[in-house]
Structure formats: structure tokens, C-alpha cells
C-alpha positions as CSV (number, residue, x, y, z in Angstrom):
1,M,15.8,9.7,23.6
2,T,18.7,11.8,22.9
3,D,17.6,13.9,25.6
4,T,16.5,11.4,27.8
5,I,20.1,9.7,28.0
6,A,21.6,12.8,28.6
7,V,19.3,13.3,32.0
8,Q,20.5,10.0,33.1
9,R,23.9,10.8,32.6
10,A,23.3,14.1,34.5
11,D,21.9,12.5,37.2
12,T,23.7,9.2,38.2
13,G,27.3,10.6,36.9
14,A,27.6,7.4,34.5
15,P,27.0,6.8,30.9
16,A,23.6,5.2,30.1
17,P,23.7,1.7,28.7
18,A,23.4,1.5,25.2
19,P,20.0,0.3,24.0
20,R,19.7,-3.4,22.4
21,M,17.2,-5.4,20.5
22,G,16.2,-8.4,22.8
23,A,16.5,-12.1,21.8
24,S,12.5,-12.3,21.0
25,A,12.9,-9.7,18.5
26,W,16.3,-11.7,16.7
27,A,14.2,-14.5,16.5
28,R,11.3,-13.4,15.0
29,I,13.7,-12.1,12.1
30,A,15.1,-15.9,12.3
31,I,12.0,-17.6,12.3
32,C,10.8,-15.0,8.4
33,F,14.4,-16.4,7.1
34,A,13.7,-20.0,8.0
35,I,10.3,-19.4,6.1
36,A,12.1,-18.1,3.6
37,L,14.6,-20.6,3.5
38,P,13.0,-23.8,1.3
39,A,11.9,-20.9,-1.0
40,V,15.7,-19.7,-1.9
41,V,16.4,-23.3,-2.2
42,F,14.2,-24.4,-4.5
43,R,15.1,-21.5,-6.9
44,V,18.9,-22.2,-6.2
45,T,18.4,-26.2,-7.1
46,G,15.6,-25.6,-9.9
47,F,13.8,-28.0,-7.4
48,A,9.7,-27.6,-8.7
49,P,7.5,-30.6,-7.6
50,N,4.1,-29.2,-8.6
51,P,2.4,-25.8,-9.1
52,V,0.8,-25.9,-6.0
53,V,3.7,-26.6,-3.5
54,D,5.5,-23.9,-5.7
55,L,2.4,-22.0,-4.7
56,L,2.9,-22.7,-1.2
57,V,6.6,-22.5,-1.0
58,F,7.1,-19.3,-2.8
59,G,4.2,-17.5,-1.5
60,A,5.5,-18.1,2.3
61,A,8.6,-16.7,1.1
62,V,7.0,-13.4,-0.2
63,V,4.8,-13.1,3.1
64,A,8.1,-13.5,5.3
65,A,9.9,-11.4,3.4
66,S,7.3,-8.6,3.3
67,F,7.3,-8.9,6.9
68,L,10.9,-7.8,7.1
69,L,10.2,-5.1,4.8
70,A,7.3,-3.8,6.8
71,W,9.4,-3.9,9.8
72,A,12.5,-1.9,8.4
73,A,10.4,0.3,6.8
74,E,8.5,1.2,10.1
75,A,11.7,1.7,11.9
76,A,13.2,3.6,9.4
77,Q,10.9,6.6,10.7
78,K,13.4,6.9,13.4
79,D,15.8,8.8,10.7
80,I,13.5,9.9,8.4
81,A,10.5,12.1,9.7
82,G,7.3,13.7,8.4
83,A,5.1,13.0,5.3
84,L,8.2,11.8,3.2
85,A,8.6,8.7,5.8
86,I,5.1,7.8,5.1
87,A,5.2,8.0,1.5
88,I,8.5,5.7,1.3
89,L,7.2,3.7,4.1
90,A,3.9,2.6,1.6
91,L,6.2,2.4,-1.3
92,I,8.2,-0.1,0.5
93,A,5.4,-1.9,1.9
94,V,3.9,-2.7,-1.8
95,L,7.1,-3.6,-3.1
96,P,6.3,-7.5,-3.3
97,E,3.1,-6.8,-5.6
98,Y,4.8,-4.6,-7.5
99,A,7.5,-7.4,-8.3
100,V,4.7,-10.0,-8.9
101,D,2.2,-7.6,-11.3
102,L,5.6,-6.3,-13.2
103,Y,6.5,-9.8,-13.8
104,Y,3.1,-10.7,-15.5
105,A,3.5,-7.4,-17.8
106,F,7.3,-8.3,-18.6
107,R,5.9,-11.9,-19.6
108,S,3.3,-10.2,-21.4
109,G,5.4,-8.7,-24.0
110,S,6.3,-12.3,-25.6
111,D,3.1,-14.2,-24.2
112,P,0.0,-12.6,-24.8
113,A,-1.9,-14.7,-22.6
114,Y,-0.1,-12.8,-19.6
115,E,-1.7,-9.7,-20.7
116,Q,-4.7,-10.2,-18.4
117,F,-3.3,-11.1,-15.1
118,A,-0.6,-7.9,-15.5
119,A,-4.1,-5.8,-15.1
120,A,-5.8,-8.6,-12.7
121,N,-3.5,-8.4,-10.2
122,M,-3.4,-4.5,-10.2
123,T,-7.0,-3.7,-9.9
124,G,-7.5,-6.8,-7.2
125,S,-4.8,-5.2,-4.9
126,N,-5.7,-1.5,-5.6
127,R,-9.6,-2.3,-4.5
128,L,-8.7,-4.9,-1.7
129,L,-6.6,-1.7,-0.4
130,L,-9.4,0.6,-0.4
131,G,-12.4,-1.9,-0.1
132,F,-10.9,-3.5,3.1
133,G,-7.5,-1.9,3.9
134,W,-9.3,1.5,5.0
135,P,-12.5,0.6,6.6
136,L,-10.7,-1.8,8.8
137,V,-7.9,0.9,9.7
138,V,-11.1,3.4,10.5
139,V,-13.0,0.8,12.7
140,I,-10.0,0.0,14.6
141,S,-9.0,3.7,15.1
142,L,-12.6,4.3,16.3
143,L,-12.7,1.6,18.6
144,V,-9.6,2.8,20.3
145,A,-10.4,6.3,20.6
146,R,-13.4,5.0,23.0
147,R,-10.9,4.6,26.0
148,F,-9.4,7.9,25.0
149,V,-12.8,9.4,25.3
150,R,-13.5,7.7,28.8
151,A,-10.2,9.3,29.9
152,G,-11.4,12.3,28.8
153,T,-8.7,13.6,26.5
154,L,-10.6,13.6,23.2
155,P,-14.2,14.2,22.6
156,S,-17.2,12.0,22.1
157,S,-17.1,12.6,18.3
158,A,-13.6,10.7,18.3
159,T,-15.6,7.4,18.1
160,R,-17.6,8.4,15.3
161,V,-15.2,10.2,12.9
162,L,-11.5,10.0,11.9
163,E,-10.0,13.3,11.6
164,L,-7.0,13.4,9.1
165,S,-4.0,15.7,9.5
166,R,-3.8,18.9,7.3
167,S,-0.6,17.6,5.6
168,A,-2.8,14.7,4.0
169,R,-4.6,16.9,2.0
170,V,-1.4,16.7,-0.6
171,D,-1.8,12.8,-0.9
172,V,-5.8,13.3,-1.2
173,G,-5.2,15.7,-4.0
174,F,-2.5,13.6,-5.8
175,L,-5.0,10.5,-5.8
176,A,-8.0,12.3,-6.8
177,L,-6.1,13.9,-9.7
178,L,-5.0,9.9,-10.5
179,A,-8.2,9.0,-10.3
180,L,-9.2,11.5,-13.1
181,L,-6.5,10.0,-15.0
182,A,-7.3,6.8,-14.5
183,F,-10.3,6.8,-16.1
184,L,-8.5,7.4,-19.5
185,I,-7.3,3.9,-19.3
186,P,-10.6,2.4,-20.0
187,A,-11.6,5.0,-22.6
188,M,-8.1,4.2,-24.8
189,G,-8.7,0.3,-24.0
190,S,-4.7,0.4,-23.2
191,I,-2.4,1.6,-21.1
192,P,0.1,3.4,-23.9
193,L,3.9,4.1,-23.4
194,W,3.4,7.7,-23.2
195,F,0.5,7.3,-20.5
196,G,3.0,5.5,-18.3
197,F,5.7,8.2,-18.3
198,V,3.1,10.7,-17.4
199,L,1.9,8.5,-14.3
200,L,5.4,8.2,-13.3
201,A,6.3,11.9,-13.7
202,A,3.4,12.0,-11.5
203,F,4.6,9.8,-9.0
204,V,8.3,12.1,-8.8
205,L,6.2,14.9,-8.3
206,Y,4.4,13.1,-5.3
207,L,7.6,12.3,-3.7
208,W,9.2,16.2,-4.0
209,R,6.1,17.4,-2.3
210,A,6.0,14.5,0.3
211,S,9.5,15.4,1.0
212,A,8.6,19.3,1.4
213,T,5.2,18.7,3.5
214,G,5.7,19.2,7.3
215,D,3.3,17.1,9.4
216,D,1.1,19.0,12.0
217,D,0.7,15.6,14.1
218,D,3.3,14.8,16.5
219,D,6.1,13.4,14.8
220,D,7.8,12.0,17.9
221,E,5.5,9.1,18.3
222,E,7.5,6.1,20.1
223,L,7.8,3.1,17.9
224,V,7.2,-0.1,19.5
225,G,6.8,-3.8,18.4
226,M,9.9,-4.7,16.0
227,A,10.2,-1.5,14.6
228,G,10.4,-0.2,18.5
229,N,13.1,-3.2,19.2
230,L,14.8,-1.8,16.0
231,A,14.6,1.7,16.5
232,S,16.1,1.5,20.0
233,M,19.3,0.1,18.7
234,P,22.5,2.5,18.4
235,Q,22.2,4.7,15.6
236,R,25.1,2.9,13.3
237,Q,23.9,-0.6,14.3
238,R,20.1,0.3,13.6
239,R,20.7,1.6,10.1
240,W,23.1,-1.3,9.0
241,T,20.5,-3.8,10.3
242,I,17.7,-2.0,8.3
243,L,19.6,-2.2,5.4
244,A,20.7,-5.8,5.7
245,L,16.8,-6.5,6.0
246,F,16.3,-4.6,3.3
247,V,18.5,-6.1,0.8
248,V,17.8,-10.0,2.2
249,A,14.0,-9.1,2.1
250,A,14.2,-7.6,-1.5
251,A,16.3,-10.4,-2.8
252,V,14.2,-12.8,-1.4
253,I,11.2,-11.5,-2.9
254,L,12.7,-10.9,-6.7
255,A,13.7,-14.8,-6.6
256,S,10.4,-15.4,-5.4
257,A,8.3,-13.2,-7.6
258,E,8.8,-15.5,-10.7
259,P,7.6,-18.9,-9.7
260,F,5.1,-17.7,-7.1
261,A,3.4,-15.5,-10.2
262,D,3.9,-18.8,-12.6
263,A,2.6,-20.7,-9.6
264,L,-0.5,-18.9,-8.9
265,V,-1.3,-19.4,-12.8
266,Q,-0.2,-23.0,-13.4
267,S,-2.2,-23.7,-9.9
268,G,-5.4,-22.5,-11.0
269,S,-6.0,-25.2,-13.2
270,A,-4.5,-28.2,-11.2
271,L,-7.3,-26.9,-8.5
272,G,-9.8,-26.3,-11.0
273,I,-10.2,-22.5,-9.7
274,D,-10.3,-19.7,-12.4
275,S,-6.5,-18.3,-12.7
276,Y,-7.6,-14.9,-12.9
277,F,-9.3,-15.3,-9.5
278,L,-6.2,-16.4,-8.1
279,V,-4.2,-13.5,-9.2
280,Q,-6.6,-10.9,-8.5
281,W,-7.4,-11.9,-5.1
282,L,-5.0,-14.3,-3.6
283,A,-1.6,-12.8,-4.9
284,P,-2.5,-9.1,-3.3
285,L,-3.6,-11.0,0.0
286,A,-0.2,-12.8,0.4
287,T,1.6,-9.6,-0.5
288,E,-0.5,-6.6,1.3
289,A,-0.9,-8.6,4.4
290,P,2.2,-7.3,6.4
291,E,1.2,-3.8,4.9
292,F,-2.4,-4.3,6.3
293,I,-0.8,-5.6,9.4
294,V,1.4,-2.3,9.9
295,A,-1.5,0.0,9.0
296,A,-3.6,-1.9,11.8
297,L,-0.8,-1.7,14.3
298,F,-0.8,2.1,13.9
299,A,-4.2,2.3,14.5
300,L,-4.1,0.3,17.5
301,R,-1.5,2.6,19.1
302,G,-3.8,5.6,18.5
303,M,-1.9,6.8,15.4
304,G,-5.4,6.5,13.2
305,G,-4.0,9.4,10.9
306,A,-0.8,8.0,10.3
307,A,-2.6,4.6,9.6
308,I,-4.8,5.5,6.6
309,G,-2.2,8.0,5.5
310,T,0.2,5.0,4.8
311,L,-2.9,3.4,2.9
312,I,-3.9,6.3,1.2
313,A,0.0,6.8,0.0
314,S,0.2,3.1,-0.7
315,K,-3.1,4.1,-3.2
316,V,-1.1,7.3,-4.9
317,N,1.7,4.5,-5.2
318,Q,-0.3,2.2,-7.3
319,W,-1.9,4.6,-9.6
320,S,1.1,6.1,-10.2
321,L,4.3,4.2,-10.3
322,L,2.7,0.8,-10.4
323,V,0.2,1.1,-13.4
324,G,3.0,3.6,-15.0
325,S,5.6,1.0,-14.8
326,L,3.3,-1.9,-16.8
327,P,3.5,-0.4,-20.2
328,I,7.5,-0.3,-19.6
329,A,7.6,-3.5,-18.6
330,H,5.4,-4.7,-21.3
331,V,7.8,-3.4,-24.3
332,L,10.9,-4.6,-22.1
333,G,9.6,-8.0,-22.6
334,G,8.8,-7.8,-25.9
335,G,5.7,-5.9,-26.3
336,T,5.4,-3.3,-28.9
337,T,5.7,0.1,-28.0
338,G,2.1,1.0,-28.2
339,G,1.7,0.0,-24.6
340,L,0.4,-2.5,-22.6
341,P,-3.3,-3.8,-24.2
342,L,-6.7,-4.6,-22.7
343,D,-9.5,-6.5,-23.5
344,G,-13.2,-6.0,-22.6
345,R,-12.7,-7.4,-19.2
346,Q,-9.7,-5.4,-18.3
347,V,-11.4,-2.3,-19.5
348,E,-14.5,-3.3,-16.8
349,E,-12.0,-4.2,-14.2
350,F,-10.0,-0.8,-14.8
351,M,-13.5,1.4,-14.8
352,L,-14.9,-0.5,-11.5
353,T,-11.7,0.3,-9.8
354,A,-11.2,4.0,-11.1
355,S,-14.8,4.7,-9.7
356,Q,-14.0,2.9,-6.5
357,T,-11.1,5.8,-5.9
358,V,-13.0,8.4,-6.9
359,L,-15.6,7.5,-4.2
360,G,-13.0,6.8,-2.0
361,V,-11.3,10.5,-2.5
362,A,-15.1,12.0,-1.9
363,I,-14.8,10.3,1.3
364,I,-11.9,11.3,2.4
365,I,-11.9,15.0,0.6
366,A,-12.9,16.5,4.0
367,L,-10.1,15.1,5.9
368,R,-12.9,13.1,7.8
369,F,-13.5,9.3,7.8
370,H,-17.2,8.7,8.9
371,R,-17.8,4.8,10.4
372,W,-20.8,4.8,8.4
373,S,-18.5,5.3,5.4
374,A,-16.4,2.6,6.1
375,I,-19.1,0.5,6.3
376,A,-20.4,1.5,2.7
377,L,-16.7,1.2,1.3
378,V,-16.9,-2.6,2.9
379,A,-20.4,-3.6,1.6
380,L,-19.7,-2.3,-2.0
381,F,-16.4,-4.1,-1.9
382,A,-18.3,-7.5,-0.9
383,V,-21.0,-6.7,-3.7
384,Q,-18.6,-7.3,-6.5
385,F,-17.8,-11.0,-5.5
386,V,-21.7,-11.9,-6.3
387,V,-21.4,-9.4,-9.2
388,T,-19.4,-11.5,-11.7
389,D,-20.9,-10.4,-15.3
390,T,-20.2,-7.6,-17.8
391,S,-23.2,-5.4,-16.9
392,G,-23.0,-6.0,-13.3
393,R,-19.6,-4.6,-12.9
394,W,-20.6,-1.7,-15.3
395,I,-23.9,-1.1,-12.9
396,L,-21.5,-1.3,-9.9
397,S,-19.3,1.2,-11.4
398,V,-21.9,3.8,-11.8
399,V,-23.4,3.2,-8.5
400,H,-19.9,3.7,-7.1
401,L,-19.6,7.2,-9.0
402,V,-23.2,8.0,-8.1
403,V,-22.6,7.8,-4.6
404,A,-19.5,9.9,-5.1
405,V,-21.1,12.8,-6.4
406,V,-23.4,13.2,-3.9
407,V,-20.8,13.4,-1.1
408,L,-18.6,15.2,-3.1
409,W,-21.9,17.8,-3.3
410,I,-21.7,17.7,0.8
411,N,-18.2,18.2,0.6
412,R,-18.3,20.7,-2.1
413,R,-16.4,23.5,-0.3
414,D,-13.1,20.9,0.0
415,I,-13.1,19.6,-3.8
416,V,-11.0,22.8,-5.2
417,P,-8.5,23.2,-2.1
418,T,-8.0,19.6,-2.7
419,L,-7.6,19.3,-6.2
420,A,-5.4,22.4,-5.7
421,A,-2.9,20.7,-2.9
422,P,-0.3,19.3,-5.1
423,F,0.5,22.2,-7.3
424,R,0.6,24.8,-4.1
425,R,4.1,25.6,-2.8
426,P,4.8,23.8,0.3
427,S,5.1,27.0,2.4
428,R,1.8,28.0,1.7
429,A,0.1,24.6,2.1
430,A,1.6,24.4,5.5
431,A,0.4,28.0,6.2
432,E,-2.5,26.9,5.3
């Protein structure tokens, strides 16, 4: 953009006008503020008519604030380039989920009844991300690729397979290692405090590697939509606007997380619905909707690699930062230093989530995502809503692992390079 402005000045002899954000963009931000306002009023005044109304008011506020976060995070790529931008975008996009989940973990320190909800929210959002989010992005990307194939700019295979950038191998490598570590959780029957610190260290290592990893894709992709409007502002104004959106959205989410989480539990009894089901699936739908929309918009613009890269980074964040923070929040809330305990149901849920993650890694380990793989992930994700007993969850976990072994055997040449990618020097990884 700077080069374009310079050319305009040279051609016309007059300074180019400073870019401005349109009135419609400001109107969208105002609408989000308006949706979040009732929750702020409820929180400040202490007004709480009933759990269902609280659920709707605070849930709407979380979703509205999540959109503000997603827009600001995407626009921030204007000032932060490469794989680090994708990692930060993925981290910010799942902050609403973290706020709700960590509240459950913190509350479980003094109220054991909340222990199940901390793990339920995490496993539900994790499986939703991979079982629905990944296939959604792949299908959109392959459909969009058709017009490029017709124009002759892409080969016909682009409508069948989504190719990931080489830099994505670092993310896939971290996810593979974290998936293997995840099996220790059901084996131990809890998330010990020391294990939480191990996962947090893995997250720090991941951020460091992401910041040092070059991206072989085009980093100069033009942002459009709300992110494009924000990015078009002058640098100083843009940065202050993005910072303000971050602060306001984060404040709304933090203020709404506790009443929203409590309303989820209480609404189950009021509506005659299992509270565990609401926490595991309704909360992730609310908190991750903006993240899915951001990824879908990437895919619609022909940036399928960036779209799936954002969701892969989100999985890495969940298995490292989120799971690692749960036992710490539990202890800070008054729990024992032994960490967050898990009952039999939670052990099954973690086993199912870990096995699904291994299958996801097996599918993308060759940095290729076939459309049939996307269909298979959606099908297996849907089956879990039919299989609700203990034996069913264990059988589905075994199915995930068996299919993963077959796919890994097909892609066996990529196993060692992927597992080694997180530990290679950035310069060497970029060269390869």
C-alpha cells in the first residue's frame, strides 16, 4: 500500500488522500457494542431475572465481543506477518472459550460439582474444531478453487485436495506431539499441576518457533471485509483502534464469562436439558462461531492454507495453553495441588478427543487435505451424538486410532520430518 501511495504522489504531484474506514464498518462495530450493552447493565446492576434470560443476554454479549476480537486480530496481521500472525490470531480467537473454561476450572476448586464442566467444555470445543471446523474450511476452499481451475490458474487437482504450506509442518508437528501427550491424561485419571506446566512450556516453545518460521505463502494478501476496513486506516489510528477493540471486547468477555457459565449450568435444569450437554456443545458453539467465520472468510478469498492454518494453530493452543491452565486455575480456586481430577466420563471424553486429534494429524501430516478426508471427519464427528454410552465412546476412540494407523502408514515418509519439525533450527526448517 505504501508503494501505491508513493506512485500516486509521483503521477499527480499531490498527496494521496489518507484511507478511511467507511460508515458501514463503524455501524457493525456499534451493533456489537449494542448487543453487548445489556450484559454490561446486568453485570453492573446485578439484575438476573432467570437463568434462561441470563444465558441469552450474556451469551449474546460473548458472541458480539468475539466478533470484535476476531476483526481486530485479523486486522492486526497488517502489522504482524508470517506464521506468528496466524498463531496470535488463533490464540485471540479462542479467548472467549478460555474465559468460560477457566472459570469452570477455578470454580471446581471450591465446588467439586464443577469439575466435570471444565473438562466437558474443553473436549467439546476441541472436537467441534476438528470435526466440523476443519472440514468446513476444506470444503469451502475446494469449492472456491473451481473458479481458479476454470481460469487456468490452478491445476484440476486443486478441487480435490487442499495443499498446506511447508511452514505448516511446524504446527502439525507440535499438534502431533501434544496429541501423544494427551493420552497421558486418561492414563493418569487427572491433569496434574506438573503436567499443566509441561503443556504451558510447550506453548511457549510453539510461540517461539512460530515467530521464527518463515511463510512460503504470499504474506501480502489483501485483507477485505471488516479486517480490510480496519487495516486501511492510517497506521497510528489503526493501531489505537485495534487496541481499543481488544480492550473493550476482552472486558466484556471477562465480565460475561462467569454469569454465562453459571447460566449454562442452571438453564439445563430449567429447560429439562442435561447441563453437561449444554456446557460441552452450546458454549463452544457460541465462543468459537467467530473463529469459524474468520477461517471461512479466509477460505472464501482463496486463502485455504491460511484458513486451515488458523484452525490447526487453535488446536495447538487448546492442547497446550488451555489444558495446561486448567489444573492451575483449579488450584487457584482452592483445589488441591494434585491438579484437576477426572471422573470416568471425563477419562472417556479425553480419550475420544485425543484419538480424534491423532486422526486429524494423520490426515494432514503430508500437508495435503483430501475432500474425502473432510467427509470422513464430519461423519465420525456426527456419530458421537448417537453413541452416548461408555462402550460406544471407547469403540469410537478405537475406530479413530485404527483409521489413523492406516493413514499414517500411507504417509509414513512424513512422520519423522513432522515430529522433528518443532525441534529443528528455524533456518534449517525453512531451507527444507
